[in-house]
N, C-alpha and C positions, 0 to 999 in steps of 0.2 A: 736839539738837546741830546746829549750823550746818554746812553742807557746806564742805569745803576748797576754796579758790579757786585755780584754775590757768588758764594760757593755753596754747593750742596754736597755733603758727604753722606752716602747711603747705598741702598740696595737697588738692584734691577732684577725684575722677574718677567717671565712670560706668563700671562694670565690665560687659563683655559676655563671658559665660562659656560655654564649650562643654565639656561633660563627655564624655570618651571612654574607651575601654578603656586607651589609652596616649597619651602626648604625641606628636604627629607628628614625624617626622624631617625634616631640611631637604629641601625639594623634594617631600615626600610629602603626598598628600591622603587623609584618612580620612573615611569616611561613617558615619552612624548616631549622631552625637553628640546630646546633649540641650543645648538653649540656654536661657540665663536672663540677665536684666539685673538688676544689683544696684548699690547705692551703694558707692563705694570711694574710693581715694586714701589714701596713708599718713597724711597729716595729718587728714583727715576720719575715717578709721577710728580713729585714736588719740583724737581728740576725743570721738567717740561712745562708745568704750570707757571713757574716763574719766568721762563723764557717767553711763553706765549703772552704773558701779562706785561712784557716789556723789559725784562731784565737781561743783562749780559751775564750768562750763567756758566760757571765752570763746574763740571760734575766729577766727583771722585768716587770710583766704584770698581768692582770686579765682575767680569762676566766670563763665561766659559768659551773655549775654542770650539763652538758648536753652532748649529744653525740659529739657535735662539740668541746667542751672543752677536752673530752677524746681523740678525734682524734688529736687535736692540741698538747697536751702533749706527746702523743706517737711519733709524728713526731719530736718534739724538742729533745726528748731523743735519737731518732735514729740518729739525726745530731750531737749529742754530746754536746748539750747546757746544762748548769747548770740551772735547773728549780726550785731550792730551793725557789726562790722568785716569782714564777708564782702562783698567788693566785686563789683559786677556789671560786668564788662569789656564795653565797647561795641564792641570791635574783634575780640577773640579768642574762639574757642569754648571751652566747658568741656572739661576734660581727659577723655580716654577711655582705658580700658585693655582690651586684648583678652587673655583668659585661657583657656588650655587646662588642663584638670584631668584627670589620669589616674585610673583606678580604685584605684590605690594611695595616692591623696591628694596626690601630688606635682603641681606646677603649673609652667607656663611663661607668662611675662607680657611683653607689649609695651605701651608707654604712649605716647600722643600728648599732650604736656603742655598745649597750648593756653594758657588763661589762667593756669595755674599758673606758667608760665615768665615771666610778667609781674608777679608779685608783687614789689613794690619796697621798698627801705628806707623810703621815704616812707610807704608803706602801713602799715608797722610803727610808725613814729613816731606816726601818727594814733591808734594803739591804746595809747600809752604809759600812759595813765591806768589801763587794765586791768592792765598789767604792774606798776604801783605797788601794786596791791591784791592781787597774786597771790603765793603762796608758792613756786610751781613754774612754770617755763616748759618746755614740751616741744617739741622741734624734730626735723625729719628733713631729708632732702636732695633732695626732689622739687621744691623751689623754688630760685631762684638763691642761690648761696653768699653773695653780698654781703648779701642779705636775711636769711639765717640769721645772719650775723655781726652785723648791725644789731640784730636781736632779742636776741642774746646780750648785746651791749653794754648795751642798755636794761635787761635783766633784772638783770644784775650791778649796775648803778647803783642799781636799785630794791631790791636785797637779796633777789631771788628766786633759787632754785637752778635751774640749767640742766641739763636732761636732754637729751642729744643721741643720737638713734638714727641712726647714720651709714649710712643706706640711702636710695637706692641707693648702693653703695660708690663712693667717690672719695677721692683724697688730700686731706688737710685741713691747714690751716696751724696752727702751734703757737699762734699768738695765740688762735685759736678754742678749741683744746683746753685751754688754760690757764684758760679761763672756764667749763669744763664741770665741774659737780659730779659727774655720772654719765654715762658713755659706755656705750651698749648695743649693741655689734655682735653679729652672728652669726659663725659660724666663718669664712665667706668674707670678710666685711667686716673682721674682725680680721686676717685674712691680708693683705688689701690694705693696711691701715694700717701693718702691721709688717714686711711682706716675709717673713713666716713662713708655713708650712703648718700650719693649725690643724685637727687631726683628733681630738683627745682632750682630756680634762680636763688632762692633764699639759702638752700643748703650749699649751692655753688659758692656763694659769698663766704660762708664759713670755711669751706675747703680751701678757697683761695687764700684766706687769712693764714691757714696752717702752712701753705706752700711759701708764702711770703716770709713767714717766720723762719723758714729754713734757708733763706738767703736769696731766693729768686727775686729779681727786681720788679717784674710784672708778670701777670698771669692772665691768660684768656682761656676760659673753660667753654668749649663748644657744647651747645644744648640742643642740637638738631633743629627741629621746626620752631623751637622757642628762641633761637638766635645764639648769641655769644655773650658771655659775662666777662667784661674786662675789669681788672683790679690791679691796684698799685697802692703805694703809701698815701697817695692823694685822694683815694676813694674808689668807687666802683660805678659801673653803668652797664645796663643791658642793651646790646645792639640787636634790634629785632631781625628775625629772618625774613627773607623774601618769600612770598606765597607762590608756590609752584606745585604742580602735580608730579610727584616723584615716580620715576621709572626704574632707576637703579642707583642706589646710594654708594656703590663701589667708588672709592677714591675721592669722595666729597671732602673728607678731612684733608687729604693731600692737596687738593685744589685750594682749599682754604689756606693752608700753610704756605704753599708756593706763592700765591698771589699776595698774601699778607707780607711775606718777606720782601717782595718787590716794593710794595707801598711803603714799608718802613725804610727801605734803602733810598726811597725818594724823599725821605724826611717828612712824611705825613705823620700826623698825630696817631696815637694808638687807636683812638676811636675811629678816625677816618680810615685807617688801614683795615680795621676789622670790618667796617661796612663794605669796603671794596672787596674784601675776601668773602664776606657773606654773599655778595652778589655773584661772584664767580662760582662759589659752591652751589648756589641755587640753580644756576644754568647747568652745572655738571650733572645734577641728579635727574634732569629731564632727558638724559641720554644714557645709552648702554655702554658699559666698559669703563676702563680706567683712563688711559691716555686718550682714547677715542672720545671721551666725554669732556675733555678739558677745553674751556673756551679761550678765545683770543681777546686781546685787550679791547678791541673795538666792540665786541659783544658785551663785555662787562660794562663799558662806558655807556653803551646804548641802554642797558637795563637800568643803570643808575640815573639816566637822563629821562626815563619815562615819567609822566606826570604823577603817577601813583607812588613813585619811588624817590621823588625829588626833594622830600623833606630833609632838613638838616640832621646830621648825626646827633643823637642825644648827648648832652654834655656829661662829663664825669660828675657824679654826685659828691661834691666836696663836703657837703654837710653831713654825710654819712661815712666818716672814715672807717676803713676796714680794720677790724681787730687782727693783730698779728701776735697774739700770745704765743710764747715759745712752744713749738710742737716737738714731740719726741722724735729722735732720729731713728731711721730704719737701718 
């Protein structure tokens, strides 16, 4: 069977990680951490996750002409990504992220965007042939918003479904949201987009209703250890998380999105795709780092096949249609 074709437009970073007992407070210095360097960036993480989950992935991005860019490209090729549209920026350095990871698995991240901030609509237009052949376009927000919009415009014109992971969180125009087949915020991102406090499945349902009212066709709000809330005009359902002991939550959301995109490109239902993505994310949090934590398809399928995880995906709750009263635009 041929691999499903998808395009990821987004960022590439090199992650510099310090693992500590806890994340430092403002103005505090902590000694005794363990240091590591790993490939990262939301776009790159999602592209690699999609490739390892079985997708034929074209990545559109910018990296610097430096050792970090060299290392990133070598990693992309090793994972089988099509890097024809990864541009080497002559002026700006590759993106870098500084990450603190506490022993409870929580993290704090600061990013210097570098070349990521220079990815332009023209760069995306040069990749439109790849978009014409793709069934899914996956986007995030670590590159300029006008570039994200340009990619969505081209994908919709080509008949590809647009998945937008609205991270890092920022207000989004209705024009972009109306082009989105699936929006995948976490709790805080859903809160920023709706003006609500999202802390539970119940509040996630209400937030999803506001996002659907703005023109998004489907919403998945990730809820960490509680799973993922899927919502659309037909209703909503909570996909439970897999129980694991977290080591590092870095890139768990990216793993979720990359594997979700592959499952949807394979024409799985939204609930089936979300369960596949939840399994991949669960594996990733048991490992340190971003791309170093991303599982391969056989690992995901192995987890899904274990007796404790073999129950069927919960059906969408059709008897509880989600309310989509018109929300105010931002």
